[in-house]
N, C-alpha and C positions, 0 to 999 in steps of 0.2 A: 732431100736434106737425112735423110734414115741411112745411105749409106753413112754423110759423114757420123753420124750415131755412134755409126760399124766400125769406123776405121779408129776414132776414138776411143771404145775401148773396147780396142786389137792393140790400139799404144797403150792407154794406160795397163791393161795385163803384160802386153810383152816390158812394161818397166823391170819387174822383177829380175825378167831373162837379164838382166845387167848387172855388169859393178857397181861396188858405190861408185865405184868413181868417175863412174863410167854415168849414172844419175847424177851423181855431183856437174859434171858440165854441162849435163841436160838438164838441172837446177839456173845453173847460170845462166845457159843464155834463157831460159827464160824467164829470168826476171830482168835482166837487160833490155830480153825485147817488150817485157813492161813497163821499164823507164821508161825506153823513148819512148810508149803508146803516151807513157801521162805527163813527157813534158810537150811531146805535141802540138796539147788541146790544154794547155795547165786555164785556170781560170777566174779571171780577179776579180778581185772582188767590188770593184769601178763597179764590173761591169752589175753585178744587181741593182744600178743605180735607178729607183722608180717604177723597180718591179713591182708588182701588186699596188701599182697608183690609184689605176682605179674603181677600186677598194672601197677608195678612201672621198670619192669626185660627189660631190655635195652632204660633205660630213663634216658639223660644227667643231673642227679641235678643241676650240676653250671647252662645247656641253660636257660633248663625250668624254674629257678628262673630270669632267668635275660629276658625272654621273657618274663613268669606274672608279674616283677618290670614297666619293658615298659609297659607296661596296663594300669600302675596307673597314665600315666602322662597322657594319654586320659580320663581318671573319672572326675565328674564334681562328686565335692565336695554339696551335699543338703542340 
Protein backbone atom coordinates (compact mmCIF):
# COMPACT_ATOMS: atom_id res chain seq x y z
CA UNK A 1 0.00 0.00 0.00
CA UNK A 2 2.83 2.40 0.83
CA UNK A 3 4.36 1.87 -2.62
CA UNK A 4 1.07 2.95 -4.20
CA UNK A 5 1.10 6.18 -2.21
CA UNK A 6 4.67 6.91 -3.26
CA UNK A 7 3.81 6.33 -6.89
CA UNK A 8 0.80 8.60 -6.55
CA UNK A 9 2.91 11.33 -4.97
CA UNK A 10 5.41 11.05 -7.82
CA UNK A 11 2.64 11.19 -10.40
CA UNK A 12 1.20 14.31 -8.83
CA UNK A 13 4.57 16.07 -8.72
CA UNK A 14 5.25 15.04 -12.32
CA UNK A 15 2.08 16.80 -13.45
CA UNK A 16 3.92 20.10 -13.06
CA UNK A 17 6.32 18.98 -15.81
CA UNK A 18 3.51 18.58 -18.35
CA UNK A 19 2.19 21.21 -20.71
CA UNK A 20 -1.22 22.73 -20.05
CA UNK A 21 -2.64 20.74 -22.98
CA UNK A 22 -1.28 17.48 -21.55
CA UNK A 23 -2.75 18.29 -18.13
CA UNK A 24 -6.12 19.01 -19.77
CA UNK A 25 -6.00 15.63 -21.50
CA UNK A 26 -5.33 13.92 -18.17
CA UNK A 27 -8.06 15.92 -16.46
CA UNK A 28 -10.59 14.94 -19.12
CA UNK A 29 -9.58 11.29 -18.91
CA UNK A 30 -9.98 11.30 -15.11
CA UNK A 31 -13.34 12.99 -15.42
CA UNK A 32 -14.53 10.30 -17.84
CA UNK A 33 -13.31 7.55 -15.50
CA UNK A 34 -15.14 9.16 -12.61
CA UNK A 35 -18.36 9.46 -14.62
CA UNK A 36 -18.11 5.83 -15.71
CA UNK A 37 -17.66 4.69 -12.12
CA UNK A 38 -20.75 6.66 -11.07
CA UNK A 39 -22.89 5.24 -13.85
CA UNK A 40 -21.99 1.65 -12.95
CA UNK A 41 -23.49 1.94 -9.48
CA UNK A 42 -26.38 4.37 -9.63
CA UNK A 43 -28.29 4.68 -6.37
CA UNK A 44 -32.04 4.73 -6.70
CA UNK A 45 -34.28 6.27 -4.07
CA UNK A 46 -36.43 3.15 -4.10
CA UNK A 47 -33.47 1.18 -2.73
CA UNK A 48 -33.91 3.06 0.55
CA UNK A 49 -37.41 1.65 1.12
CA UNK A 50 -37.63 -0.02 4.52
CA UNK A 51 -34.25 1.27 5.66
CA UNK A 52 -34.30 1.74 9.43
CA UNK A 53 -37.68 0.07 9.89
CA UNK A 54 -36.36 -1.88 12.86
CA UNK A 55 -36.06 1.42 14.75
CA UNK A 56 -39.84 1.85 14.65
CA UNK A 57 -40.69 -1.68 15.69
CA UNK A 58 -42.83 -1.54 18.85
CA UNK A 59 -43.47 2.22 18.59
CA UNK A 60 -47.06 3.46 18.65
CA UNK A 61 -46.99 5.98 15.81
CA UNK A 62 -50.04 7.91 17.00
CA UNK A 63 -48.56 8.33 20.49
CA UNK A 64 -45.18 9.27 19.06
CA UNK A 65 -46.74 12.02 16.95
CA UNK A 66 -48.85 13.24 19.86
CA UNK A 67 -45.73 13.49 22.07
CA UNK A 68 -43.77 15.23 19.33
CA UNK A 69 -46.51 17.78 18.71
CA UNK A 70 -46.82 18.50 22.42
CA UNK A 71 -43.19 19.66 22.38
CA UNK A 72 -44.01 22.34 19.82
CA UNK A 73 -45.74 24.50 22.40
CA UNK A 74 -42.59 24.51 24.56
CA UNK A 75 -40.31 25.66 21.72
CA UNK A 76 -39.56 29.31 21.20
CA UNK A 77 -39.35 30.76 17.71
CA UNK A 78 -36.20 32.75 17.17
